[in-house]
N, C-alpha and C positions, 0 to 999 in steps of 0.2 A: 503493499500500500504505500503511495506516495502522493503528496500534495505540493501543490503550488497556489499563487494567489487565486481567488475564486474568478475574477475577471479573465483569467488566463486560463479559461477551462479546459483547453486542449491539452495543458500540460498536467491535468490532474488525472490521476488514475485510482481506482476505488473499485474493487471487485463486490460483486454481489454479496459474496461470503463475509467479506470486511463490513459492509454495510449492516448485514444482518446482526453482527457482534456488536457494533456499535447501537443498534435499536435496542438490544437487550440490556443497557446500562440505562440507569434512571436518569430522568430528565435530559433525554437525547431529542425528543420530537420528533425522530425518525419512525415512519410507519410502513407496513407492508400494504401496497395497493395493488389488486388485481383490476387492471384497464384494458378495455376493448377500444381499439382505434383502426382506420383504416390508413394504409400507407402505400404511396404512389411511388413506384420505384423505377429506375432506368432499365431498358431492356439488356443493358450490358450485364445485368446481374441475373438473367433467366437462366444461366447455368451456375450459377454460384450464389443462391438465395442466402446461404448462411452469411457470407461476407457483405452482402448488400444490406441485410437486416441490421447488422452490427455497425456497419459504417453510417446508415442512415439513423438508427436510433441513438448513437452516440453523440450525434449533434443536439438532441434534447437533453442531454445531461447538464446539471449545474446551472441551468437557468431556470426561472421560475416557469411554471407551466400551468396555465389556466385550469384545463381539464383534469388536472391532478391536483389542484389547489395546493401546490408547494413546489418545492425544488427536488427533482429526481436525482438521487445520486449514483444510481446503480439499477440494471435490469438483469433479471434471472431468465425463469422458464418463459418461452414463447411458443404459443399454439397458433398455428395457422387455420383459422375457420373457414376462408373462402379465398379463392384466388380469380381474378379477372383480368383479361388482355383487353386494352384498349387500343384498336388500331389506328385510329385517327390521331390519338395523341402519343402514339409510339411509346406508351408507357403500360406498366400493369399494376393492378391495385392488389393488395393483400389486406383481407380483414383479419387483425390480430387479436389475441389476448395476451397482454405482457404482464409478468410480476415484475413491479417496481419497488424498490425502497425509496421513500419520499420523505424529505425534511419538511415538515409541516407545522412550523411555529404557530402559536395563537396567542392573542392578548391572554394574560393572567397565568400563562404557563410560566414553568421554571426550567431554565436551561443552564447548561455548563459551559463556560466561555474561559480559554486561555488567555490571560492578560499580555497584551504586547506593547501596550503604551500607557503610561501614568501622566495624568495632566491635572491641573488644579481643580478642574471641575467635573472631568468624567475619566473613566478607564476605557482604554480601547481594548478590545479583544477579538479572539477568533473562535467561532464555533465551528467544531469539528473540523477545525483546520483549514476551513475554506470560505466561511462566510464571516463577513465582517460585522463587530457590533459595537456598541458603545454603552457603558453601565455608567449612569449618572452617579457622582459622588454624594455620599450621605451628608446631610448636616449635623456636623458633629455636636452641635447645641442639643440635639435629643438622643444622643448616643450614651450608653452607660462607659465607664472605664474600660470595662473587658471588650465592648464592641469597638471603642476607639483604638484599642490595642490590636485588635484583629485587623482593621483597616488600615493601620499603619504598617503592618507586617504584610501586606500584599506587595508583591513585586512581579517584574516581568516574568512570565513562566507560571505564575500561581494560577490555580484553578479556583474560579469563583461561581456560586450560584447565583442566578439574578431572575428576577420576575420580568417577563416581556410588558413592556407599557405601550410600545409602539414598533410598528413594522412598515419599513417603506420599501418600496418597489420602482426602481428607477431603471428602466430599459431591461426589464426582467431580471435585475440584480438586486437581490435582498440586502437590506441593512437593517438590524435587529437592535432597539433600544431597550434599555431595562434599568432596574434598580436593584440594589443588594437584596437578596431575599433572606426572609427571618432564618430560613433553615441553614444558610451559610453560618451565621452566628452560632446556632445551637450545634451545628456539626463541629466547628471549631472548638467549642466549649467542651463538648463530649471528648474530643480527642485530647484536650488538655488534661481533663479529669481523669480520663483512662490511663494517661501517662504518668500522672501523678500516683494513681492507685498501683498501678504496676510498681513504681519505683519504692512505694511503702510496702508493698508485699515482698519485694526482693531485700529490702533491709531487713524485714522481719524473719525471713527465711536464714538469711545470713547469721542473724542473732540466735537462731534455733540451732542451727548447724555449729 
């Protein structure tokens, strides 16, 4: 699996198996979608349907698709339900059923983002390594001391949970905006507590031994 910038989609390679694994993780917003579509193909692919399908379907990946209500990351199983040759247009049509793995963010949903930029008022992030996002910096006046410490410890490369508040679509390129999710603070607090508990248990064991 290799990633580049979302806009340079032709340099992104993500297998269907990779996308399935990503979908299993919490807060991925990746869903499996069975989709029927009619594909018009050049007659040059009449003897190499598989190559033609892959070449044609690959063009739809990593850009917003209205029919799928999201960004397709990969496709898997393809069933050809019907074929039709159109002499006048020198094309042939295939009616397909395709299994897609689709990134479908929705307002209010929680996402994981990897921080790639820290600014005064926002945190830049990448979602699934290929989609850009922006997380609004929280107002410190309303944070507890432990929450402030958690925010201050965020650095480039940190993974952050955020709640989606806005989704922009410009020329079929998605940009996701959000704010730090309460679960992020809770998760960090639990990890800190677990670390302290482990340290305490270790000390007790050492004293017993």
